[in-house]
Backbone bond lengths (Angstrom), bond angles and torsions (degrees), N, CA, C in turn:
res aa  C-N    CA-C-N  psi(-1)  N-CA   C-N-CA  omega(-1)  CA-C   N-CA-C  phi
1 M - - - 1.465 - - 1.521 108.70 -
2 K 1.325 116.11 53.45 1.474 119.29 -179.81 1.494 114.54 -78.21
3 D 1.348 116.51 -16.22 1.471 122.71 -179.70 1.503 108.50 -72.41
4 T 1.334 113.38 115.38 1.496 120.38 176.54 1.534 113.56 -68.07
5 K 1.316 115.58 -21.76 1.493 122.45 -179.95 1.494 112.90 -102.19
6 L 1.348 116.02 37.21 1.428 122.76 -179.58 1.530 109.63 -65.54
7 N 1.298 115.29 138.32 1.457 121.47 171.60 1.501 107.84 -134.19
8 Y 1.308 115.04 173.88 1.462 121.51 -175.19 1.566 109.02 -58.16
9 E 1.259 117.92 -47.20 1.505 117.67 -177.27 1.524 112.93 -62.22
10 K 1.329 117.00 -39.72 1.439 120.86 179.50 1.561 112.02 -67.69
11 A 1.348 112.99 -37.63 1.459 117.96 176.12 1.479 111.71 -63.86
12 I 1.324 117.84 -43.39 1.451 119.86 178.71 1.466 112.19 -66.38
13 K 1.337 118.52 -38.09 1.447 122.42 177.09 1.513 110.67 -60.41
14 R 1.339 116.76 -45.03 1.465 121.03 -179.66 1.495 112.60 -63.96
15 L 1.366 114.57 -39.22 1.470 119.97 175.56 1.492 110.75 -61.11
16 E 1.314 117.97 -40.58 1.493 119.89 175.32 1.476 113.83 -65.25
17 E 1.353 118.13 -37.17 1.469 121.76 175.10 1.548 110.19 -61.39
18 I 1.298 116.51 -49.06 1.423 120.65 -179.30 1.500 110.54 -60.85
19 T 1.284 118.35 -45.13 1.483 122.21 178.96 1.482 111.57 -61.11
20 G 1.347 116.56 -42.39 1.423 121.07 -178.24 1.551 111.60 -66.81
21 Q 1.297 116.46 -43.52 1.452 119.60 176.79 1.550 111.58 -59.79
22 M 1.323 116.11 -42.40 1.411 120.59 -177.96 1.485 111.40 -68.58
23 E 1.377 116.97 -41.32 1.439 120.65 179.16 1.526 115.04 -63.53
24 R 1.369 111.19 -34.56 1.461 119.41 178.97 1.536 113.23 -80.96
25 G 1.331 116.18 -7.66 1.460 119.14 -179.26 1.496 111.72 75.64
26 E 1.317 118.44 25.85 1.439 123.10 -176.98 1.556 112.16 -88.90
27 V 1.305 116.50 5.43 1.431 122.30 -176.13 1.556 107.77 -115.86
28 S 1.359 115.50 130.01 1.435 118.04 173.30 1.560 112.27 -69.52
29 L 1.227 115.88 156.01 1.490 118.32 179.47 1.503 110.94 -55.60
30 D 1.335 116.93 -39.58 1.448 120.81 -179.37 1.524 110.97 -63.76
31 A 1.293 118.93 -32.47 1.440 123.57 -178.89 1.520 112.77 -78.66
32 V 1.308 116.14 -20.69 1.453 119.68 -176.36 1.564 112.43 -58.75
33 V 1.281 116.56 -38.37 1.504 119.58 179.91 1.540 110.42 -60.79
34 G 1.291 116.60 -46.13 1.449 120.92 177.31 1.469 113.97 -60.60
35 Y 1.343 116.86 -41.27 1.471 122.68 178.11 1.480 112.49 -66.01
36 V 1.334 116.36 -40.91 1.453 121.94 178.42 1.480 109.85 -63.63
37 R 1.348 117.49 -42.14 1.455 122.67 -178.76 1.521 108.27 -64.28
38 E 1.347 117.82 -46.72 1.406 121.28 178.05 1.511 114.12 -61.97
39 A 1.307 114.42 -40.51 1.481 118.78 179.84 1.547 109.91 -65.31
40 K 1.317 117.12 -38.42 1.396 120.19 179.18 1.526 111.75 -61.57
41 E 1.325 115.58 -44.68 1.451 120.24 176.75 1.530 112.22 -62.92
42 L 1.298 118.24 -43.10 1.420 123.47 -178.66 1.580 109.34 -66.84
43 M 1.328 117.47 -39.03 1.483 118.05 177.15 1.537 110.95 -67.30
44 Q 1.390 117.83 -37.48 1.413 118.70 175.60 1.531 112.56 -63.69
45 Y 1.292 116.25 -43.17 1.508 120.78 174.03 1.488 112.89 -57.04
46 C 1.339 118.33 -45.11 1.476 121.95 177.80 1.486 112.53 -63.34
47 K 1.372 115.23 -40.68 1.454 118.17 177.62 1.534 112.23 -62.01
48 E 1.307 115.86 -37.83 1.446 120.11 -179.23 1.555 108.68 -70.74
49 C 1.322 117.40 -38.23 1.467 119.82 177.15 1.540 111.19 -61.70
50 L 1.335 114.84 -45.46 1.450 119.47 179.22 1.511 113.67 -64.01
51 Y 1.291 114.01 -39.47 1.509 120.16 176.03 1.507 110.77 -59.97
52 E 1.345 118.15 -48.02 1.447 122.42 176.89 1.466 114.33 -59.94
53 A 1.368 114.69 -44.15 1.456 119.31 -178.88 1.539 110.94 -64.12
54 E 1.387 116.26 -39.87 1.413 119.94 -179.61 1.539 108.67 -67.39
55 K 1.309 118.40 -41.72 1.426 120.76 177.60 1.501 113.63 -61.68
56 N 1.333 116.12 -39.14 1.478 120.94 -179.54 1.562 109.61 -68.49
57 C 1.327 115.18 -41.40 1.497 116.70 179.45 1.498 110.47 -69.23
58 A 1.344 120.11 -39.08 1.465 120.95 176.32 1.504 109.93 -60.77
59 S 1.287 119.39 -40.81 1.461 124.71 177.26 1.484 109.83 -60.25
60 L 1.356 116.94 -51.09 1.463 118.54 179.32 1.510 115.11 -62.01
61 L 1.349 115.65 -38.59 1.448 121.28 175.89 1.498 112.94 -62.28
62 S 1.360 116.78 -40.83 1.469 119.85 -178.93 1.522 109.44 -70.92
63 V 1.313 118.34 -30.07 1.565 120.62 177.97 1.488 105.19 -68.32
64 D 1.280 121.28 -42.38 1.459 126.11 -178.69 1.547 109.91 -62.96
65 E 1.238 117.04 -40.92 1.539 121.40 -179.25 1.519 109.45 -66.40
66 N 1.334 118.13 -31.02 1.523 119.24 -177.36 1.541 110.80 -81.74
67 N 1.323 116.87 -9.42 1.438 118.77 -178.81 1.494 114.24 -93.62
């Protein structure tokens, strides 16, 4: 996750790239650990993005209900 302008879509795309490489066997066993670590960080980032989006939507919906 070296990209300082990471967003949800870029994180998902990178996860798909990692998954594809591993499914095709394009990753050496030694590299798997690094990919798993990167994937874990990306999944955590995506989880946080989704949590924030859900929180923002809930906030917007509750404002609409009060009007």
